[in-house]
N, C-alpha and C positions, 0 to 999 in steps of 0.2 A: 392821193389826198385831194388833188384838184377836182377829180371826178366826184368825190364825196361832197365837197363844198359846193360844187356846181349843182348837183342834184338837190341838195338841201336848200340852196337859194331858190331854185325853181319851185320846189314844193312849197316853200314859205310864201312865195308870191301868190300861188293858188290859195293857200290857207288864209292869208290875210284878206284876200278878196272874198273868200267864202264867209269869213267871220265878220268882216266890217264893211265890205263894199256895198251891201244892201242898204246901209244907213244913208247913203247919199242919194240913190235913185229909186229905191223900192220901199221907202218908208210908208207910203200910202197903200201898199199892196197887202193882201191878206197874209197873215203869218205863215199859214200852211204852205202857200206858194213860195214865200221867201225861204222857208226851210228846205223845200224840194230843190230850189235853185242852188242853195248853198251846198246841199248834199251832192248835187251834180258837179259843182266846182271842186268839192273836197275829194271826189273820186280821182281827179287828176292830181291833186296833192299827194294822195297815197301812191299813185303810180310813180312818183319821183321819190317820195319819202322812204318807202320801204326799201328800194334798192340802195338809196343813199345810206341808210342806216346799216344795211347788210355789209356794204363795202366799208363803211366807217368802222364797224365792229371788228374788222380784220386789221385795222390800222391803229385804232385808239382804244383805250380802256373805256368802259361804259360811262364813268363820270366825265371823262374828257369829251366823249361824243355828245353827252347831254349839254355840257357847257358850250361847246361849239355850236350846237343847235340853238341854244338860247341867244347867243351873240348874233347869229344869223337872223333869227326871228325878230329880235329887236331892231337890228339894222334895217331889215326889209320894212318893218313897221314904220320906222321913222321916215323913210323915203315915201312910203304910201301915205302916211299922215300929212306930210308936208305938201307933196305934189298932187295927190289925188283928192284928199279931203280938205286941203287948205288950212291945216293946223299950223299955227305959228310956232316954230321951234324956239325954245328958250334955253337959258343956261342950265336948267335942270336936266335937259337931254345930254348936255356935255358931262355933267357930274355923274349921271347914271351910266353913261358910256365909259367913264373912267372906272366906275365900280366893276363893270364888265371886264375891262382890261385887267383889273386886279383878280377877278375870278379866273380868267384865262391863265394869268401868271401862276396862281397858286395850284391850279389843277394840273398844269404842265411842268411845274418847276422841278420835279424829281427826274425829268428827262425820260420817264417811262412812257413810251408810246406803244400801244398794242401789246 
């Protein structure tokens, strides 16, 4: 399980930079160049995402894997938004996080893993 989570965290770090990192430093560059740079970054995302999902599919049901992925995605995004982009985190992030905890609870509550 830790390998799956670790690979998904790394892939999401690349994904977040590919999707949003250009907004900070490349906003004045031509769109075609930004798309190519983002594709290059996304390549590394897939190098971690695909093995993470393959390993995860052996341990979790597909809905569990998806919810796990979403929690990781939003957790990585919050850190990125706050520390890299300078977004002020508000109570809305806390409430959204609690909704994610609820999603994890409901998708894993039957105890069926994999």
